[in-house]
C-alpha positions in Angstrom: -0.1 0.0 -0.1 1.3 3.4 -0.9 3.1 5.5 1.9 2.8 9.0 1.0 0.6 11.4 2.7 -2.6 12.9 0.4 -2.5 16.4 -0.2 -4.5 18.3 2.9 -8.0 20.1 2.1 -7.4 24.1 2.2 -11.0 24.6 3.2 -12.4 24.8 6.4 -12.4 21.7 8.2 -11.6 19.9 11.4 -9.4 21.2 14.0 -7.8 20.0 17.1 -8.9 21.1 19.9 -7.2 21.5 23.7 -8.5 19.0 26.4 -7.8 19.2 30.2 -8.6 17.1 33.0 -11.0 18.7 35.7 -9.8 18.9 39.3 -11.6 15.7 40.6 -12.5 14.0 37.6 -11.2 10.8 37.1 -9.2 9.2 34.2 -12.3 7.1 33.3 -14.1 10.3 33.1 -11.9 12.3 30.9 -11.3 9.6 28.5 -14.7 9.3 27.8 -15.8 13.0 28.1 -12.8 13.7 25.2 -13.6 10.4 23.2 -10.2 8.9 22.7 -9.1 5.1 22.4 -12.9 4.1 21.6 -13.7 3.0 17.9 -16.6 4.9 16.8 -19.3 3.9 14.4 -17.6 4.8 11.1 -14.6 2.7 12.8 -12.3 5.6 13.6 -10.1 5.6 16.7 -8.9 9.0 18.0 -5.5 9.6 19.7 -4.5 12.6 21.4 -0.8 13.9 21.7 0.9 16.2 23.8 2.5 19.4 22.6 4.0 22.0 24.8 2.4 20.5 27.5 -1.1 21.3 26.2 -3.4 18.0 25.4 -4.2 18.0 21.7 -7.5 15.6 20.4 -8.4 15.8 17.0 -11.9 16.7 15.3 -13.1 14.4 12.7 -13.5 15.4 9.5 -17.0 14.7 7.9 -18.6 11.4 7.3 -17.9 11.7 3.6 -14.6 13.3 3.7 -13.8 10.2 5.9 -14.9 7.6 3.5 -13.1 9.4 0.6 -9.7 9.1 2.6 -10.4 5.8 3.8 -11.2 4.6 0.3 -7.9 6.4 -0.9 -5.9 3.7 -1.0 -3.0 5.7 0.7 -1.7 4.8 4.1 -1.4 8.5 5.5 -4.0 11.3 4.7 -4.3 14.6 6.4 -7.7 16.8 6.2 -6.8 20.5 7.4 -5.7 19.9 11.2 -6.6 15.9 11.3 -3.9 13.2 10.2 -5.3 10.5 9.6 -3.6 6.4 9.4 -5.3 3.8 8.1 -6.0 0.3 9.9 -7.4 -2.8 9.4 -8.2 -4.5 12.6 -11.4 -5.6 15.0 -11.4 -4.0 18.6 -13.6 -5.9 21.1 -15.9 -6.7 18.4 -15.6 -3.0 16.5 -14.2 -2.8 13.1 -11.3 -0.5 13.5 -10.8 1.5 9.9 -8.3 4.0 10.8 -6.5 6.1 13.5 -7.2 9.7 13.9 -4.5 12.4 15.2 -3.9 16.1 15.4 -1.9 17.3 12.6 1.5 18.9 12.9 0.3 22.1 11.1 2.4 24.2 13.0 6.0 22.6 13.7 7.2 25.5 15.5 5.3 24.6 18.5 7.3 21.7 19.3 10.2 24.1 19.2 10.9 24.4 22.9 10.7 28.6 23.0 10.8 30.1 26.8 14.1 30.1 27.9 13.9 31.9 30.7 11.1 29.6 32.1 12.9 26.8 31.1 15.9 28.1 33.3 13.5 29.2 36.4 11.4 25.7 36.5 13.3 22.6 34.9 17.2 23.6 36.0 16.5 24.0 40.0 14.6 21.0 39.8 15.9 18.7 42.4 16.3 15.0 41.4 14.0 13.8 44.2 11.5 15.7 42.3 12.2 14.1 38.9 11.9 10.9 40.6 8.8 11.5 42.1 7.2 12.7 38.7 8.5 9.2 36.9 6.8 7.1 39.6 3.7 9.2 39.7 3.3 8.7 35.5 4.3 5.0 36.5 1.1 4.7 38.7 -1.1 6.2 36.4 0.7 3.6 33.5 0.0 0.4 35.9 -1.4 -2.5 33.8 -4.4 -2.7 36.0 -5.3 1.0 35.7 -8.0 2.8 34.4 -5.8 4.3 31.3 -4.3 0.8 30.0 -7.3 -1.0 30.6 -8.6 1.7 28.0 -5.8 1.9 25.6 -4.5 -2.2 25.4 -7.1 -3.4 23.3 -6.8 -0.6 20.8 -2.9 -1.1 21.1 -3.4 -5.1 20.5 -5.3 -4.2 17.6 -2.7 -2.2 15.8 0.2 -4.1 16.4 1.9 -6.4 13.9 3.2 -8.8 16.8 1.5 -11.1 19.0 -1.0 -9.7 21.9 1.5 -11.4 24.4 4.3 -8.8 23.2 2.2 -5.8 23.3 1.1 -6.6 26.7 4.6 -7.0 28.0 5.8 -3.9 26.3 3.2 -1.8 28.1 4.3 -3.8 31.4 8.4 -2.9 30.6 6.9 0.9 30.1 5.3 0.7 33.6 8.4 -0.8 35.0 10.4 1.2 33.5 9.1 4.6 35.1 10.7 3.6 38.4 12.2 6.9 40.0 14.5 4.8 42.2 15.9 2.7 39.1 16.2 6.1 37.4 18.1 7.4 40.0 20.6 4.9 40.1 21.1 5.2 36.0 21.5 8.8 36.8 24.2 8.6 39.4 26.6 6.2 37.4 26.0 7.8 33.7 26.4 11.0 35.1 29.3 10.1 38.1 32.2 12.4 38.1 34.9 12.2 40.8 33.6 9.5 42.6 30.6 11.6 43.1 27.2 10.8 42.1 25.8 11.7 38.9 22.5 13.3 40.6 24.8 16.2 42.5 25.5 17.7 39.0 22.2 17.6 37.6 21.2 19.6 41.1 23.7 22.3 41.0 27.2 23.8 40.8 29.6 21.0 42.5 33.2 21.8 43.5 35.9 20.0 41.6 38.4 19.6 44.4 41.9 19.8 42.1 44.2 22.6 42.3 43.9 24.6 39.2 47.4 26.0 38.3 47.7 29.4 36.9 46.9 29.7 32.9 49.8 30.9 30.5 48.5 34.7 30.4 48.7 35.2 33.8 51.9 33.6 34.4 53.5 35.9 31.7 51.7 39.3 32.9 53.6 38.2 36.4 56.8 37.9 34.5 56.3 41.4 32.6 55.0 42.9 35.9 57.1 40.9 38.6 54.5 40.4 40.8 53.9 36.9 42.0 51.7 34.6 39.6 48.1 34.3 41.6 46.7 30.4 41.9 43.6 29.8 39.5 40.5 29.8 41.7 39.0 26.3 42.0 36.1 25.1 39.7 32.9 23.9 39.8 30.6 21.6 37.4 27.3 20.8 36.5 25.4 19.0 33.8 23.2 21.7 32.6 19.8 20.6 30.9 19.4 21.0 27.2 16.8 20.7 24.6 15.9 17.7 23.2 14.4 16.2 20.2 14.2 12.4 19.8 12.9 10.6 16.6 12.0 7.3 17.3 11.2 4.1 15.1 9.5 0.5 15.6 6.6 -0.9 16.7 7.4 -1.4 20.9 5.9 0.5 23.2 9.1 1.0 24.9 11.2 2.9 22.7 9.2 6.3 23.1 8.6 5.9 26.6 12.7 5.1 27.4 13.5 8.2 24.8 11.0 10.5 27.3 12.5 9.2 30.4 16.0 9.8 29.5 15.0 13.4 28.7 13.0 13.5 32.5 15.9 12.2 33.8 18.2 14.7 32.4 15.6 17.9 32.9 15.7 18.3 29.4 12.6 20.1 27.3 12.0 17.5 24.8 10.1 16.7 21.9 9.7 13.0 21.4 8.4 11.8 17.5 6.5 8.6 17.6 7.0 6.0 15.6 4.1 4.9 13.3 4.3 1.1 15.0 3.7 2.3 18.5 1.0 5.6 18.1 -1.4 4.2 20.6 1.1 3.2 23.2 2.7 6.8 22.8 -0.8 8.4 22.8 -0.7 6.6 26.2 2.1 8.3 27.6 1.1 11.4 26.6 -2.3 11.1 28.3 -0.3 9.7 31.4 2.0 12.9 31.9 -1.4 15.2 31.4 -3.7 13.5 33.8 -0.6 12.8 36.2 0.6 16.3 36.4 -0.5 18.9 33.8 1.2 21.2 35.5 4.6 20.0 36.1 7.5 21.9 34.6 8.6 18.3 32.9 4.9 18.1 31.4 4.8 21.8 30.1 8.2 21.5 28.5 7.2 18.3 26.7 5.3 17.1 23.4 4.5 13.6 22.4 3.5 13.9 18.7 3.7 12.6 15.3 4.2 13.1 12.2 4.9 10.9 9.0 8.7 10.3 8.3 10.5 12.8 6.4 7.7 15.0 6.4 9.4 18.3 5.0 7.4 20.8 6.6 7.7 19.4 10.0 11.4 18.5 9.6 12.8 21.6 7.8 11.8 23.3 11.3 12.6 20.6 13.9 16.0 19.7 12.1 17.4 23.1 11.1 20.5 24.3 13.0 19.8 25.8 16.9 16.3 24.3 16.9 17.4 21.8 19.4 20.7 21.6 21.1 20.7 17.4 21.2 18.9 14.9 18.5 18.5 11.4 19.3 17.7 9.5 15.9 16.4 5.8 16.0 15.8 3.7 12.8 16.9 2.2 9.6 20.0 2.9 8.4 18.5 5.2 5.6 16.6 7.3 8.2 19.0 7.7 10.4 21.7 9.0 7.4 18.7 10.9 6.2 18.4 12.6 9.8 22.3 13.2 11.1 22.9 14.7 7.3 20.1 16.8 7.8 21.4 18.0 11.5 25.1 18.5 10.9 25.9 20.9 13.3 23.3 19.8 16.4 24.7 17.0 18.3 23.4 13.8 17.3 22.8 10.7 19.2 22.9 7.6 16.5 21.1 4.2 17.6 21.5 2.5 14.3 19.6 -1.0 13.2 21.9 -4.0 15.0 21.4 -7.4 15.5 22.3 -10.2 17.8 24.1 -13.5 17.8 24.8 -16.6 19.6 27.7 -18.4 20.3 27.4 -22.0 20.8 30.1 -24.1 22.0 30.5 -28.1 21.3 30.3 -28.6 25.5 26.5 -27.2 25.0 25.7 -29.7 22.7 26.1 -33.1 24.8 22.7 -34.7 25.0 22.6 -33.9 28.6 22.7 -29.7 28.1 21.6 -29.5 24.4 17.6 -29.0 25.6 18.9 -26.4 28.0 21.3 -24.5 25.1 17.9 -24.4 23.1 15.9 -23.1 25.6 18.6 -20.3 25.8 19.2 -19.5 22.8 15.4 -19.8 22.0 14.8 -17.2 24.7 17.6 -14.8 22.8 15.9 -15.4 19.7 12.4 -14.6 20.7 13.1 -10.7 22.3 10.1 -8.6 21.0 9.4 -11.6 18.4 13.1 -11.2 17.0 12.1 -7.6 16.1 14.4 -5.9 18.4 18.0 -4.7 17.5 19.3 -7.4 20.5 17.2 -10.4 19.3 19.4 -13.3 18.3 19.3 -14.2 14.2 22.2 -16.6 14.0 23.5 -18.8 16.1 27.0 -20.5 15.2 27.7 -23.7 17.0 30.6 -26.1 17.1 30.0 -29.6 16.4 30.2 -32.3 14.4 27.2 -33.1 11.8 24.9 -35.3 14.1 25.7 -32.6 16.5 24.6 -29.8 14.8 21.3 -31.6 13.5 20.3 -32.4 16.6 20.5 -28.8 17.9 18.5 -27.8 15.1 16.1 -30.2 15.9 15.6 -29.0 19.7 15.8 -25.7 18.5 12.7 -26.5 16.4 11.0 -27.7 19.4 11.7 -24.8 21.7 10.5 -22.8 18.8 7.5 -24.7 18.9 6.4 -24.1 22.5 7.0 -20.3 21.9 4.3 -20.8 19.1 1.8 -22.8 20.9 2.1 -20.0 23.9 2.4 -17.3 22.3 0.5 -17.3 18.5 2.6 -16.1 15.8 1.2 -15.8 12.5 3.5 -14.0 10.1 1.9 -10.9 8.0 2.4 -10.4 4.3 5.3 -8.7 4.8 6.8 -11.4 6.8 5.6 -14.0 4.7 7.1 -12.2 1.7 10.6 -12.3 3.2 10.3 -15.6 4.1 9.4 -16.7 0.7 12.3 -14.3 -0.8 15.2 -16.3 1.5 13.9 -19.7 1.0 14.1 -19.0 -2.8 17.3 -16.9 -2.9 20.3 -16.6 0.1 18.9 -19.4 2.2 17.7 -21.6 -0.5 20.5 -24.5 -0.5 19.7 -24.2 3.6 18.0 -27.3 5.5 14.3 -25.8 6.7 12.9 -27.3 9.7 9.4 -25.7 9.8 6.8 -25.4 12.5 3.4 -24.4 11.1 2.4 -24.1 7.8 5.0 -24.2 4.9 4.4 -21.1 2.9 4.2 -19.1 6.2 5.6 -21.0 9.0 5.0 -19.7 12.6 8.8 -20.7 13.3 11.9 -21.9 11.5 15.3 -23.4 12.0 17.6 -23.0 9.0 20.9 -24.8 9.1 23.6 -23.0 6.8 26.9 -24.7 5.5 28.3 -21.9 3.9 28.1 -17.8 4.6 25.4 -16.0 3.7 24.1 -12.5 2.9 22.4 -11.2 6.7 20.4 -8.8 5.1 18.1 -11.7 3.7 17.5 -12.8 7.1 13.4 -12.7 7.5 13.5 -11.7 11.2 10.1 -13.5 12.1 11.0 -16.4 14.3 13.4 -17.7 11.7 16.5 -19.1 13.5 19.8 -19.7 10.8 22.2 -22.2 12.3 25.8 -22.0 10.9 28.3 -24.8 12.1 31.9 -23.6 12.6 35.1 -25.7 13.7 35.9 -23.3 16.3 33.9 -20.2 18.1 37.0 -18.1 17.5 35.8 -18.8 13.3 33.5 -15.9 14.4 35.6 -13.0 15.1 36.0 -12.2 11.6 31.9 -11.7 11.4 31.9 -9.5 14.6 31.7 -5.7 14.1 29.5 -2.6 15.2 26.5 -3.9 13.4 26.5 -6.2 16.0 24.7 -5.6 19.3 24.9 -8.5 21.4 26.6 -11.4 21.8 25.3 -14.3 23.9 28.1 -17.3 24.4 27.3 -20.7 26.1 28.6 -22.7 28.2 29.4 -19.5 30.4 33.0 -20.9 30.7 33.9 -19.9 27.0 32.8 -16.2 27.7 36.0 -14.9 29.2 38.2 -15.6 26.5 36.3 -14.6 23.5 34.5 -10.9 24.9 37.8 -9.1 24.8 38.3 -10.1 20.9 34.4 -9.4 20.5 34.0 -6.2 21.7 37.4 -4.9 20.2 35.3 -5.2 17.2 32.5 -3.4 18.0 30.4 -5.4 19.4 28.9 -3.8 23.0 27.3 -6.5 25.1 28.8 -9.9 25.4 27.1 -12.1 28.2 25.9 -15.2 28.8 23.5 -17.3 26.0 19.6 -16.7 27.4 19.9 -12.9 29.0 20.3 -10.6 25.7 17.2 -8.6 27.3 18.4 -8.5 30.8 19.8 -4.8 32.3 20.9 -2.8 34.6 20.2 1.0 36.0 22.1 3.1 34.1 23.2 0.1 31.3 25.1 1.5 28.1 23.3 1.8 24.8 25.1 1.0 21.7 28.6 1.8 23.5 27.4 5.1 24.9 26.3 6.4 27.9 23.6 8.7 26.8 22.2 10.7 29.5 26.0 11.9 30.0 25.5 13.2 26.2 22.5 14.6 26.7 23.2 17.2 29.2 25.6 20.2 28.6 28.8 19.9 31.1 29.3 23.2 32.1 32.2 24.9 34.0 32.6 27.6 36.3 
């Protein structure tokens, strides 16, 4: 289906309006009053966004305009101030035909403006107040709470992932909004001179070093014959910045993590939602509004959507000086395009990456192979193999019989995942699987679960090198035999995010060689999705990059 945006109508039409929760109004009553998340009689569900702290709700076009847009064959259609994203799903017995969001007709509203208010309201915030704000939003985002209960069915219907993974994504977002854990991340990522990071966010912190006199002071003393004065002591501060986060993918977690990083650094932020997580992003925007509409972090935040590459929006948002930091996630083409346009602005880039597994000979012994397959499948199934840490290829030491036995055990393990969390490949996935079977992986030994044409999962044994870009990423694991795990070192590079190794005693001997080639995570097999507070991301401490380290 085409994904371009139709030319917007210029006649008078629907406009977005501001909505505000009333004192004492419940979340349920507010959602009902503003009419979001529910599918109406025409098959439309409205989603709110947050623009400079104001919650915006779209007005819908006329029924005739809606029908024209839905029947246009386009993925995205603009009608005045309303942006329509086509859908085809069922939500609690009602047919969903499209999502409606406020259209960003004034992208300048997404650029932080009032620098004086930011300095007065954001910069003095003690980190304890930030942590309390995050905790409060986390409570609003509880999976059993009124807000998520209203949004979840729509999010599940709009996702191309099985229900389990969508529910898990919302649960992960709730867990991430933990002020104590965020504090540990801040203390670790912004730590300086043995002092916890929050000290530098809270204010100017003394640096104990003696500061030598500068060259000009020394020369002036020589000219005038006076004693060279010692330089004054210095202080250091992590000063908040204005931030644009351009997120990607279909996980509810990515836009939430971007927002959390901005909150942690007290930044004024605009988060661009990915088209695959619009409902989750709208849920976050609504949670911020109903929890703390007047909080400085809410007032200086925007959670919004515009189609990627929209020239009208991005010519404003990516111009030099609009933001002090830009964070971009996505495909290599998208990342490169944004990075090129953002030249001159400090940009953090999270490129597309993937995980692999290294399986030593001892782990294929009869008494260990089932455990090995279980651990390896766990790493493969992270976000249904769509995550940048999910394992796509398993390199295994062993003879033909041992490798065949491992492939069989892995196929059985994937079948258990299929039974527990049904996976029906969509049309795009089926196309990628078909292309791989007819092309790059055509001479592999395929063990298929489910229908041969649209397998629910599969293991492909390959006895040669192959182009990894042909990988379908649809619960498909490629297993390649190697004589020694060290033979895989030439295949390691910065595009590999995570390497899981088993048995554990093989890890120490390989990790320096692997990380020295650009890989940023070498861990025990089966633990790809485990993190700790302040864990590096793509080899960076993102929070440290999102502040301006200033000296006085």
